[in-house]
C-alpha positions as CSV (number, residue, x, y, z in Angstrom):
1,M,0.0,0.0,0.0
2,A,1.4,3.4,-1.0
3,S,1.3,6.3,1.4
4,A,-0.6,9.5,1.0
5,D,2.6,11.4,0.2
6,E,3.4,9.0,-2.6
7,C,-0.1,9.5,-4.0
8,R,0.3,13.3,-3.8
9,Q,3.6,13.1,-5.5
10,A,2.1,10.9,-8.3
11,L,-0.6,13.5,-8.9
12,H,2.1,16.2,-9.1
13,D,4.1,14.0,-11.6
14,L,0.9,13.7,-13.6
15,A,0.5,17.4,-13.6
16,D,4.0,17.9,-14.8
17,R,3.5,15.4,-17.6
18,L,0.2,17.0,-18.7
19,D,1.9,20.4,-18.7
20,A,4.6,19.1,-21.0
21,H,2.1,17.6,-23.3
22,A,-0.1,20.7,-23.3
23,Q,2.9,22.7,-24.6
24,T,3.5,20.4,-27.5
25,R,-0.1,19.6,-28.6
26,G,-1.8,22.9,-28.2
27,R,-4.6,24.1,-26.0
28,L,-7.5,21.8,-25.1
29,D,-10.7,23.8,-24.2
30,F,-11.5,22.0,-21.0
31,D,-12.1,23.4,-17.5
32,R,-13.4,21.1,-14.8
33,S,-12.9,20.5,-11.1
34,L,-11.3,17.1,-10.3
35,A,-11.4,15.0,-7.1
36,C,-9.1,12.0,-6.7
37,R,-10.2,9.7,-3.9
38,V,-7.8,7.1,-2.6
39,T,-10.0,4.4,-1.3
40,D,-7.6,2.3,0.8
41,L,-6.1,5.3,2.6
42,G,-9.4,7.1,3.2
43,T,-7.9,10.3,1.8
44,A,-8.6,12.5,-1.2
45,F,-7.0,15.3,-3.3
46,H,-8.6,17.8,-5.5
47,G,-7.5,20.2,-8.3
48,R,-8.6,21.6,-11.6
49,L,-8.2,20.4,-15.2
50,Q,-7.7,23.6,-17.3
51,D,-6.6,23.7,-20.9
52,G,-5.0,20.3,-20.7
53,R,-3.2,21.0,-17.5
54,L,-3.8,19.8,-13.9
55,T,-3.5,22.7,-11.5
56,G,-4.1,23.6,-7.9
57,I,-3.6,20.1,-6.4
58,T,-4.5,20.2,-2.7
59,D,-5.4,17.8,0.0
60,G,-9.0,17.1,0.7
61,D,-12.1,16.0,-1.2
62,D,-14.3,18.2,-3.4
63,P,-17.8,16.7,-3.2
64,Q,-18.9,19.1,-6.0
65,A,-16.1,18.1,-8.4
66,K,-17.3,17.6,-12.0
67,I,-14.9,14.6,-12.4
68,A,-14.2,12.1,-9.6
69,L,-11.6,9.4,-9.8
70,S,-11.5,6.7,-7.1
71,A,-8.8,4.1,-6.8
72,A,-6.6,2.3,-4.3
73,S,-3.3,3.9,-3.7
74,D,-1.2,1.3,-5.6
75,D,-3.6,1.5,-8.5
76,L,-3.4,5.3,-8.6
77,I,0.4,5.2,-8.7
78,A,0.5,2.4,-11.4
79,L,-2.0,4.4,-13.5
80,V,0.0,7.6,-13.3
81,Q,3.2,5.8,-14.1
82,G,1.7,4.1,-17.1
83,R,1.9,0.5,-15.7
84,L,-1.9,0.2,-15.5
85,D,-4.0,0.8,-18.6
86,V,-6.8,3.2,-17.8
87,T,-9.4,1.5,-20.1
88,R,-8.7,-1.9,-18.5
89,A,-8.6,-0.5,-15.0
90,V,-12.0,1.2,-15.5
91,A,-13.5,-1.9,-17.1
92,S,-12.3,-4.1,-14.2
93,R,-13.5,-1.5,-11.7
94,Q,-10.0,-1.1,-10.2
95,V,-10.4,2.6,-11.0
96,Q,-13.8,4.4,-11.1
97,I,-14.3,7.6,-13.0
98,K,-17.5,9.6,-12.5
99,A,-18.0,12.2,-15.1
100,N,-20.3,13.5,-17.8
101,P,-19.9,11.3,-21.0
102,F,-18.7,14.3,-23.0
103,D,-16.1,15.0,-20.3
104,L,-14.9,11.4,-20.6
105,I,-14.3,11.9,-24.3
106,K,-12.2,15.0,-23.6
107,L,-10.3,13.2,-20.8
108,R,-9.2,10.5,-23.4
109,K,-7.5,13.3,-25.4
110,L,-5.4,14.1,-22.3
111,L,-4.1,10.6,-21.9
């Protein structure tokens, strides 16, 4: 089981990767609040997806988030590191993503 600090760092690593991709592929018109719930640790983080970037990552849940990702700590880290395929993880319910169907399509463009 990964720690809350490792999960926080994984989200910051994801933010860095999205930032690098946003610079090379152009602007993606997308602005949504995001909550990431780490089920086995009972903790959560939240931030904002803006123009293909993940910004403002902070501790705590955002119950009003437009996009909510729930996963165990090890699955979250594997997902961010690319060791876990997001489509398979969602299909097997290792990772749950709650979002508007149109937002899910835009999220695929980010990954």
